[in-house]
Structures are given as C-alpha cells and as structure tokens.
N, C-alpha and C positions, 0 to 999 in steps of 0.2 A: 457280737463282735467275732469275726472269724479268728481262728488260731493264727492264721497267717499274719494278722496285724502285729502279733508279738515279735515275729522274726524279721519283719521287713523294715523295722524302724532304723536299724543301723545303716543299711544301704540307702534307704530313702533319705535320711538326713545327710549322708555323705554326698549323695548325688543330686541333692536339691539345687546345686549350683548351676544346673543346666537350664533352670527356669530363666526367663527373660524378665529383667526389671529389678526393682528394689529388692525383691526377694533373693536375688543372687547373693547379695551381701548379707542380708539379715538371716538367711537360712544356710549359709555355707557350713556352719556347724550349729544346728538348731539348739542343742542342749546348752552349749557354752554361751551362745548369744543370749538366750532367755535368762540364764543365770546372771549374766552381767547386767542386763536391763533391770532385773529385779533389784540388784544392789544399788544401781544408780537412781532409781526412782523412789527410794525410801524417803528422801528428803521432800518429795512431792507426793507422799502417800495419800494425803487427803483428796487431791484431785482425782487420782486413779480410783480411789474407793467410791467417791460419789458417782462417778461415771458408771462403775460396775453395778452399783445398786440400782440406779434408775434404768439400766439396760437389762436387768435380770429377767424381765417378763418375757423376752423373746428367745431365751435359751434354756436348755434343759438344766444345766448346773452352772451357777456363777460363783466364783470365789472373790470375796472382797474383804478378807480379813485385814486388820490394820497393818500386819507385817508383810503381806503379799497382795497389794491392792489391785495389781493390773494383770492378774493371771487367770486364764480359763483352765480349769482342771479337766483332763481326760484321764481315765484310768482303766487298766485292764480288769477283766472280771476276776473276782476272788472266789475260789471254791470254798464254800462253807456248808456245813450240815445244819439246816434250819431246825429250830425246835418246833414242836407241834402248835404252840401258841406264842404270841407276844405277851409279856407281862404288862399289866396295866401300870399306870404311873405310880411311883413311890410317893406315899403321902408325906414323907419327911421333907420333900422339897416344895410342898404346896405353898402357894403365895397366900399371904394374909390379906383379908378384905381391907380395902382402902376407903376412907370416907369419900362419899360422892360417887362411888362406883356401884354397879349392879352386879351381884353375884349370879352367875349362870350355872346351869346344871352340867356337870361333867359326868358322862356315863361310862361305865366300865365295859368296853367292847374289845376283848382280846381278838387278835387277828387270826383269821383262818388261813393257814399257810397253803399256798398253791404249789405249782410246779416250779422246780428249779429251772433256770434258763437252760434251754437245750433239751429238756425232758418233756415227754407227753405233748410234743408239738409246740411247747412254749418257745418264743423267740430267744435266741442267745443274746440278743442286744436289741434295744428299742430306742430309736431316736425320738419318737413321739407316741403318745397314747391319748386317745380321745373316746368319749362315749359314742356308741353307735348302736342304733336299734335297741335291743334288749340286753346289750353287753358292751364290750370294749373292742376297739380296733387299734392294734399296735403296728408300727411300721418302721423300717429302716432301709437305707440304700446300700445295696451290695455292689462293691466295685470289683470288676474282674481283675485278676492279677496281671501285673505289667509283664509283657512278654520280653524275652531276651532275643537278641538277633541270632541268626543261625551260626554266625561266626564273627569273632572279633578280629580286627586288623592285627597283623603280626607285631607292629610297633606298639600296640596297646597290650597285647599278651606279654610282651617283653618287660613291661613295667611291673608285673606281679612276680612274687617269689615262685620258684620252681614247684614248691609244695602245692600251690594253687593250681598250676597247670596239671600236675599229676592227679590232683583230686578229681578234676573233671575229665581227664583222659582224652582230651581233644574234642569232647562233645558237650556243649553247653546244655543245661536243662532248659525246659520250655519257658519257665518264668523266673523272674527275679526272686519271688517268694521261695521257690525251691532252691535256688542257688544260695540264698541267705541261710536257709536251714542247714544245707550241707556245710557251708563255711563255719557256721556257729558250732555245729557238732564236731567239726575238725579242729576247732580252736584257732581258725584263721580269719575270722570276721574282722577283728581289729586291724590286722595288717592290710586287708583289702580296703577297709574304710579309709585308712591313712593314704593309700595310693590314690584312691578316688578323689580325696580332698585336695591332694597336691597336684593332680593332673586333670584339668578340665576335659582334655581329649578322651580320657578314660570314661568320665561321666557321660559324655555325649555319645560315645560308642555303645555303652551299656544300655543307656536309656533311649537309644535312637530308634528302636523298633516301634512303630505305631501301635497303639492299643485300640484296635477297631471295635472291640466288644463294648457294647453300651452298658452302663450301670443299670441294675434292675432293682425294683422295689420288692422287698420281702414284707408282706402284710399277713397278719394273723388275727383271728377273732376268738374271743372267749366270753363266757358269761360269768365265770367265777374265778378265773386265774388258775384253775386246775386243769381243765380240758381245753385244748386249743385246736384250731383247724386253720389251714391256709386259706387265704382269700385272694382271688384274682382282682387286682386293681390296675386298670389300664390308665396310666397317667397321660396327660397331654404331651405332645411332642415338645421337647426342650425342658420339661419339668423333671430334670434328673435329681436335683437336690432341692428339697423343700425347706424354705426358711420359716414357714408357718403352716400349721394344720389345725383346723377347728371344725366343730360341728354345731348345727342348730337344727333341731327336728331331724328330718331325714336327709338333710343337706350336709355333704362333706365339702369343705372349702380348703384350698391350698394356695399359698403364695410362693413364688419362686422367681429366680433370675435365670434366664437361659444361659447355659454354659458356653454356647457358641458366641463369639464376640459379635456384638451388634453396634458397638460404639466406635470411638476413636482409638486406634492403636491398641487393640486388645481389651479395651474397657467396655463398659456397657452403659446405655442411657435409658434403660427401660426395665420394667418388671411386669409380672402378670399375676392376676388372681383368677382362679378357675374354680368352678363349683359343679357338683354332680349329685344325683340322687340314686344312681344305679352303679356307681364305681367304674363306669365305662364311658358314658357320654358326658362331655364336659361343655359348659358355657364359659368362655374365656374373655376376660377383659385385660387388654394390654395397656399399660400406662407408660407413656413416654415422657421423660423429664424435659422441662423447658430448656431450650438451647442456652448455652453459656454466652456470656457477653463478649468472650474472646475466643479465637480459634486456638486449640491446643497444638503446640508443636510436637514433633516426634520426640519420644522419650517422656511424655507427660500423658497420663491416662486418667480417664474418668471412671469412677465406680459408682454404681447405683444399686443398692440392695435394701432389703426390708427385714423387719423383725416385729414381733408382737402383734400377730394377726388376731383381731377380735371380730366376732360376728354376732348379729342379732337377726330376728325374723325379717327385718327390713333391708339390711345391707351389711357392709363390712367396713373396717378401718384398719390401717396398718401404719407403722412408723417407717418411713423411707429415709435412707441415708444417702446423701449425694456428696461424693468426695472427689478431689483431684489429687493424684499422687505422682511423685516423680519416679522414673527408672534411673536411679542415681548413676549406675555404671554406663547406661546408654547415653545419658546426657554428657558425661565426661568424655566418652569416646567420640560422640558426634562433634564435640567442640575441639577435638584433637588434643585434649589435655590429659590423657591417661598417663599416670606416672609409671615408671618402671616397677615391676613387681606386683602391681595390682591386678588380680585376676578374680574370676568368679569364685574360685575355691578358697581364697584367703581373705575375702572381705569379712569384716568383723562387726561393723555397726555403721548406721547411717543416721544423720540427724539434719534437720533443716531449721532455719530461723529466718527472720525478715531480710537478712543480708545475703544468705546463700546456703550452701550445703557443706556438710562435713562428713568425711569418710574415714573410718578407722580400719586399719588392716595390718597384717603382719605376715611373718614367714610361716606361721602355722595358725590354725584356727583358734588356739587358746591364748594367744598373746597379741594384743593390739600394739605392735611396736611402732607403727607409723600412723600419723594423723595428717590429713590433707584437707584444705578448705578451698572452695571456689565460690566466688560471688556470682549472683544471678547474671550480672552483666558479662562476666567472663564466659558463662555458659550460653549466652545469647538468649536468655529468658527475659521477656519484657516485664516491666513493673506490674502490669495487670495480671499476667500469669503467675508471677511470684506471689502476688497477694492471694491468689487462689491456693497455691501450694502451701502457704503458711497459715491456712485456715481462715483467712479473711474473706468469707463468702464462698469458700470451696469445700467446706466440710459441714454441710447443713443437714438438719433432720426436719422432716415435716410429716404431719399426719395426712395421709391420703385416704379418701373414703368414697363410697358409692352405694347407691341402691343396687339391687340385683340386676335390674334391667336398665340402669341409668348410665351416666357418664362420670367417670372418676375425676376428682379434682383435689387439689391441695386444700386442706381445711384452714379455717381462720383461727389458728391457735399458735402461740409462740413456739419457735423452734427449740424444743427441749425433749430429749429422748427418755421420757418417763414411761412407767408401766401403763399399758393400755388395757382396759378391761371393758367387757360387754356386760351390761346389766339389763334388767327387765325394763328400764326406762330409757336406755340409750348407751352411751359410751362414757367412761371415766378415764382420766389420765392424772397421775400423781407426779408432780415435779416439785418445785418450791411452793406450789399451790395446788389445790384441787381444781381440775377442769372437768366440766360436764357438758355433754352435747346430746340432744335427743336424736340427732340424725347423722352425726359424724362431720358435719360441715360448720355449723355455728357453735362456738364454745363459750361458756361462761365460767369465770374464775370465782373461787371462794377460798377461805382459809383452810389449811390442813386441819385434821382433827386435833393435833397439837401444834399450834403455830410456831412453837420453839423447837420442834423436832422435824423429822421427815418420815414419810411412809416407806418402810422397807419393802413391803409387798402386801398384796391384798387378794382376796378371793371372794367370789359371789356366794352368798348364803341366803337361800329363800328369796324374798323380795328386797334384800339389802346386800350390804357388803361388809365383810370383816377385814379390817386393816390393822396390820402390825406396824407400829410406829415407834421410833426411838423416843425414849423418855429421859428423865434426868438420871444421872449417875450410871449411864450406860445400860439401863434396863430397857425392856421392850414392853410397851403398853398395847393392849388390844382394844380396839374401838369397833363399835357397830355403827354403820352409816346407812342412810336410806339409799335407794337406787340412784339418786342424783349426787351422792357424795356429801349430803348435808345432814343436819340433825344428828351429830355425833354423840355417842353414848359410851363412856368408859366402862369396860367390863372387867370383872374379877373372874378370871378363868383359873380355877383351883388346879394346882399341879403343873401349871405351865412354868418352866424355868425362866429366870431372868437371863436373857441372852445378850451377847454383844450385838451392837448395831450392824455388824458385818458378819457374813457367814455363807453357808451353802443354802441355796434355795432352789427347789424344784419349780418347774413351770407351773404357774398358779392358774391363770385363766385357761379355760372357762369353768374349771371345776370348783367344788365346794370344800376342798381340802388342799393342804400343801405340806411339804417336808422342809424342815429348816434345821439349822445347826444350833443346838442348845449349849454348845461348849463355850469355854472361855479361851480365846487365843492367847498364846504366851505374851506377857507384857514385856516391853523393852524400855530401857532407860531413854530419856530424851536425847536427841542429837543436839549437841551444842558446839558452835564454832565461834571463835573470837577473831575478828579481823578489823584492822584500822579503827580501833576504839569502840567497836560495836560487838555485841553478842547476838548471834542468830541461834534461836532454839526452835526445835520442831518436836512436838510430842502429839501422837495421834493426828488429829486434824488441825491442831492449833500451831500457828507460826507466830513468833514474836521477835522483834528487834529491840534490843536494850542498849541505851547509851551507858558505857562502862563508867564514864566519869561521874555521872549524876545518878545512875541506877534507875533512870526513868525508862519505862517501856514506851517507845516512840510509835511503834506499829505493832498491832496485834490483830490477827484475823483467824477466825474459825471457819475453815473451808467447808465443813459439813453443814454450815448454816447459810452458805452463799447460794444465791440464785444463779441461773445460767447466764444472766445478763449483767450481773454485778461486776464492777471493776475491782481490781486487786492492786495493792502496792507491792506485791511479790511477783516478779516476772521470772519464769523458769525458762532459760534459754540455753543455747549450746555452750556459752561461756560460763554459765553458772546461774546463781540467783541474784537478780538486781532488785534492790529495795529502794523505793522512792518515798519521799516525805508526803504524807497524806494532805498536808496543808499547802505546801508550795509546789509539789510535783517534782522537786529536785531529787537527783539520785543521791542517796545517802551512802550506800556501800554496794560493792559487787563482790559476792562470795564465789570464788572460782571453783570450777568442778573438781580440780585436783585437790583443793583444800577440803571440799565436801567428801570426796572419796576417801581421803586419808582419815577423816573423822569417822566415817562409816566403818573403815577397817578397824580402827581402834575400838569402836563401840561393839561391833558384831564379831570381833575376833577373827576377821578375815573370811568369815563365812557369810554367804548371802542367803543360806537356807535356814529356815526355822521349822523344826519338826512339830507337826500338829496333827492330831487325829480328831476329826469332828465327832460330835455327839448328835446323832440324827433323831429328830422327833417328828411326829405327825400331829397336826392339828386340823380338825375338820368339823363342819357343822352344816347340816342340810337345811336348817331353818333359822339359825341365828340364836336359838334358845338352848338347844342341847348340843354339847360339844364332846368330841372324842379327842383325847390327848394321850398320846402313846410315846413312851421312850423306846424307840426302835432298837432291835438287836443289830448292832453295827457289824457283828461278825469279827473277822480278823482285820480290824482297821477299815478304812474307807476304800472301796474299790468299785469300779463299774459305774453304770449310769444310775440316775435317780429320775423316775418319772412317776406321776400320780395323776389319776383322773377319777371323776365321780360320775355316777349314773344313777340318778334318784338318790336313794339312801345308801348306795354302795360306793365304797372307795377302793380302788385297786392301786397298789403301790409296787413298784420295782425298785429295790435297793440292792445294788451289787448284782448278785445272780439269783435273787429270790423274789418271787411274786407272792404278795400277801393281800388278802381282801379284808375289809372292815365294814361292819354294819353300823351306820350312823343313825339308825331310827330310834 
C-alpha cells in the first residue's frame, strides 16, 4: 500500500459525493455511514454473518464476528520489528483427544522470517499471492494519483478559508494526494473536508480533472520470502482489477470485470477469465450474462462480478454475482420528486423494500434529520423492475465453469455463494450442503461433515481436503475429507485453539494452509424488545418471539442453521422486523426500527464500535497427516493484509508488514 493511501482518505471520503448513483448517498460521509449501518444491522447479525462466511473464499480478509457481521476490514500497514522466529504453539492450550477422533501429528516448524514489506524488493502490499514455478508470485494494482485541475473557479475558491488559499499561494499541487498531505500538515484538512461535504460544486471542481493514467500491476517473485525481484506481467486489456487469481502447473489464471461500462447505464453484464503460461500472451474467455426479462430504466443499473476463482488441470469455475441496483438520487430526480435540501453531499442512507425506497438525509453528514419515502409507482418503476431491485431474481449467484478451450456456461448447482475449491478430483462448494462436481458443470450434493454445523473454510491437503467446521458450544472442529468432499474423518489437531465460528480468514484456495482468527470476540448481552404483548430477543444468530402473557416461545429461528432457500418468519424491512405466525402465516407483531435503535442505544451505551484485536493463527498440512499449527506474532494489533499460499511443502505468509516462510514437510 502506498503512503499516499493514508493521506487521501479524508478528501476521498468527502468528495465521494460526485459519484453518480446510490453511492452518492451512501458515501457522502463514508465513516459515519458505515458506523450507522453497523449499529442498525446488529438485530440482523446472523444474516450478515452467514453471508460473510460463505463469501470468504473470494477475498483476502473477511470479517464476520458476531458483533460486526457485515464489515470488510482494510487496514494500513503496521510497522513492527519481527523476531527471528515464530514460537511454536503453547502446549497449555492443546486440545484433549476426543472419542471417535484420530489424532494427527503436529510438527514444530518455527517460521523463517523473510523481508519486511518494502525491503529487499518485497512488495509493500499484496492483494494476491499464488504459487508460481519454483516459488511464489505476488501482485497488487497501483492506482495513479488523482490529478488536480490547473485552477479552481473563483466562486469555489471563495468557499474555503483564507488560510487554505494562502497555503497554496495561488498554485495548486499536481495531485489530490499532495494537496491532502499539505492540508493535513497545516491542520486544515478537517475544514476543507467540511466545505467539500457541504458544497457539491466544490467536489465536482476538485475531482473534475480526468485521470488518464491507467492503473498498473505491481508483480514480484520470490522463492523464500527473503529475496524478491520484479516480474513483468502484461495483463489483458481491461483487466485492471483482478477479482480472482489462481495457478495450476505453469498456467496463471485471472478473472476480472472490465472497468469500462459495457452494460446498461454504467453497469456491466459480462466478466472474463484469462489464462497465460508466459505472463504475456493470454487466452481470454468472455462470459456474457443472460439478458434480463425486463428492460432497465434510467437510474437502475446491472452489476455482474465474480469471486472465488478455482482451477484444475481441466478447467476453471467461479461464482458470479448478478445484481440490479438503484441510483436512488437519480431516480428521485428523474421523477421530479427531489425534496428541498437533498443533495449528494448530505445524503445519509438509502434502503429499499418491496413497496419503494427510503432516503435519510440531513443538514450535515452526521445527523439524519430527514427521512423521505417514495413508492415504486411514484418513481415510475414497474412491478417487474421493482421485483429485481428488491432481490426477487435480481441478486443471484451462479457457478460458471468451462474447460480451457470450451464454452463457459452456468453450472447445475443451486444459487448459493459458498466457498469454491479445486481438488484433485474436481470442484467442491460448501453451502448448507457439500456440493461436488468432477467438471464444474454437473454437481452432486451430500451432507456437510457435521450436518448440524457449517463449514467455515477449507483448504486442499494432498489428495484430500481439510475443512474447519463449526461444532457445538462455539468450537471449531477439523475434518479430513476426500477430494470429492465425502468420507469425513474428525481430526484431533493438538494445539489448535477453540475458536469462534466467525473471524478473520485469509484466502484459502488453492493452497494447503490458511490463517484464521483464534480469538474470542467480545460477548454482548442479548437484545430484548417488548412490544404489544410480545418479547423479541436476539442473541448471536438466534431470534425468538415470546408471548408475554403465557411465556410461550412462539417463534424461534437459528439463522446460522438456515439454508439459502429456507423461509423465515422474521422479515427485516425498512419499517423494522415483522414476525409472522409459523402455523397461520398471520402477522403477530411489527417491531419498528426506532424501537430497535433505542434498545440498541441502551444495550451498547450509544456506541456502535466494539474494540477487538484478533489472534492470528496458521494451520497447514501438505499431506493431511502432518500439521503445522502456529500462533502468529500479531505485532502491535492487527494491521495490513493477510495472504498465504503454499508451493509443495512451503507456506509463505504475509501478516501486516512481515513475510514469513514455513516448512510443512
């Protein structure tokens, strides 16, 4: 990560309002918006947590703790001085053998510390890490700094304090990064940020200069994590940001969505998978989404993107997400319904439900003093398009697959964004069941290794798979499966801590090791609300509705056990939570959002943030028989990226700003 990333966040967040679409409102003040969203979704934490867990295979780091279920964590690099070795696991936390389990050998393999990020040619930041030839290939996209215009209009200059004008002396620096640094050092950044938030014309003028420089890929190669060298990788045209990177043999494979719009109104209806053996010449397969059943009006966009690329010697598979999203402000303006005072800069939140859209806004970005609602009919949106916008057929995920020289098509597997894994026998996907396919097209379901739990994540080990699954009492069980996901065997891995079912997880596939969070997130008291003779309680993933007169629990659901197609008697809408009778289908009670938010304020003391420092661990096995288990040195808290890859018996790990290699032989 460049140092400029640290100094650009203030202006970037403040000026994000020049973007077109729903992001105008959601990002008018990114920090406060995300904070509010975390507070409001606490009552629906199980839903967010389950989604984050099954999606973790396609991202570098996923956060899915019970208190912050819907957050992706990005963090700046932390400067630490690494020790010469990592200590092996403390025997005092060793798990006791359990009846019916097989104890495997845990080998003592202290890590060999490599270069710190930015030294000896080591990358400062790594978005992905894959085995390549006799070593490892790491890469990340470098975005050129946003330029400033040569001159701002006089009416925009007049909006800022004289101290700002004097600082620049009539000559703007070349980039917004440089301007941000100067403002920060002068103690003027907060004032400038406030002006930009309150004046969209200032945002537009500052960010109006086109950034013609194309992002570039920074690729580095190493055999040991100590010595690095740059590698020239010529990506296909349009492959600016890679959603997936994987290797098999001498073949490097990437998946991506072109940044230039190819779909309707700024959206996209296609993605690509490209492969190379020389890092220069690519064979590209472009996949176009099937046409929608309705034509999208202006202000409604289609997004098509991928995650979880998995590759075998025969072909590839990815999970593709097809969504339809509204540009809330654009819709309101097009219908001539824009209320006084609503601008790109003071939008605070947007929500949709089957009846329409709700916009929260205020005089400043910290206070949502106004709430306005519009029905789909008022906005001129047909019932068919409204159904797509509210997720009824417009937010689908499918597994797409192809042989290397074949035609890609959507696979015959239920729409569920579970972890996708390539094994020696084909492909595996873990959702509410285990799905196996020898070719990526035809899939066969079977039970999970623990039918009462769910697979947190899994990695390939020898000719089989190691799966970490939730167990009883919040523990994590380790199973060994064959390459088809069958014949599960419970393992006793000595020294492995009992961890929460949610946490940080590094990208697992296609390596033979992973990094996970072995800490225990802070516990919270259950959220309890009493309305109209009923008590609604929410604790972790369990929601219950109790009749206060009789004490009978009428509805109880554990959302961590629900399948993607299971119905629920708890409906989370803009108005609040609607609970229906499971026998009659009649509405029992509606718990309004203001009641829920007041209960949350009482429970959390007015704070939506829960401080938590993860405890990072490494688990790996090259053969499924001998395991490396290491309590990683987390340094000064958690910071920076986590990536891990294996090449034969070697595992290379980046945690924060330190590269470390482990021998798993």
